[in-house]
N, C-alpha and C positions, 0 to 999 in steps of 0.2 A: 504495500500499498505505499503510495506517495503521500508524505506528511505535510509537505510544502505548501505555506500559506496558511495551513489547518491554527485556526484561534482557538487558542488552548487559556482555559483563565487557572489560575493556582490560587487557592485563598488559604494563607497559614499563617498566622502570627510569627512563628520562626524564621528569621531572614535565611538561616543555613537551611532547611529545607526549600523555602523559594526560590532561594539561588540556585540549591543543583538542580531541582527541576527545570527552573530554565534554561540551564547550562544544557541541560539530557536533549530538552524537547527543542531548543533553538538548534543545535548540530544536528537533529533530524528535520530542520527546516521549517518549522512551528512560527507562529507569531506568540510569544508569550504575553499574557498579562499578569503581572504578578499583584496580588491584593493581600495586605496584611489582616483585615477584619472581614467578619460578616453583612456592616453594613455598608462600607464600603462596595463591597463586592455587588451586592443589590441595586447600588446605584448606577454604577458601571455595566451592569449585565443588559439593563435596557437598550443603552447606548451604542456596546461593542458587540453586542451579539456573537458569543464564545460559541465553537462548534462542541466544544466538552469543556466540563469542570471539575477541578481535581477540588476538594473543600477538606481542611482538616479538621476533626472532633471537637479538640481541644482546645478553646478559643475563648479569651474574655468576651464579656456581652453577650455576644451572639454567636453560640456554639455552631459547629457544623450540622448537627440535627435541625435545629432551628432551620441555620440558613437553607439548606435543602431543601425544607418543606416549604419554606416563602417559595422557590424558586418553582419549584413544582404546582404551588397554587396560580402560578402566573398563568393563565392560557398561550401568550406567546412564547414561554421557555418552557412549558411541562414537557416536552419533549426533547428538551436538551438533556444530553447525559451526565449525570453526576456520578463521580466515584469518591466517597469518602475516606481518608485517610487519617490511620491512627496508629499510636504507639502501642494500643491496647491489641489484643488479638482472641478476644472474649466473641463466643456466641451470642451473648447479650447484646452487645456492641453491633453486631454484625446483624442481626435481627433488628435492632432499631434502627440500622440505619436503612435496612428492607423497607421497614415500616412509613417512614420519611420520604421514601422513593427512588434511592440511589439506586443507580443500576450495579454498583459492585464496590469490594470495599479491600482496599491494600494496607496492608501493614508495613510502616516504617521501620529501618529505613527501608525505602524500595527501591528495586533495580531500574534501568533505562528499560529494561526487557518486559519489566510488569507495566510500566507505564504505558510503553508502544505496543504492548498488549491490550491494555485495556483501553487505549484509544480504536485500533484496529478491531475490536471487536464491537464498539460502540458506536462509534462514528460513522454513519451511513454517507459514501461517496457518491456524487452524482457520475 
């Protein structure tokens, strides 16, 4: 799959995680939108229309579950794939991610292959 020009949003309060994802995805030709909190992400999603969104679960103020639920409640963006990112690998967390509409759940630290696989699995190319 050619990832050239694909708009990928990474929402994580950790600068290290954002930078890692950005570096890996830019090497594949993706346009990466990096955001450090759910509120800022929600305001940018409407303007930037990302093709896929990676969101950290544990963030201050608006956590990843609430952020995902709000994205999925918006009729224009409910079909945008949302991938949860977490340092916890619990069944409860995965189940909760599914309940709010997340397509997949990746455990941190993730690999380049896991990011690319998630994109290839969930982004439909014309």
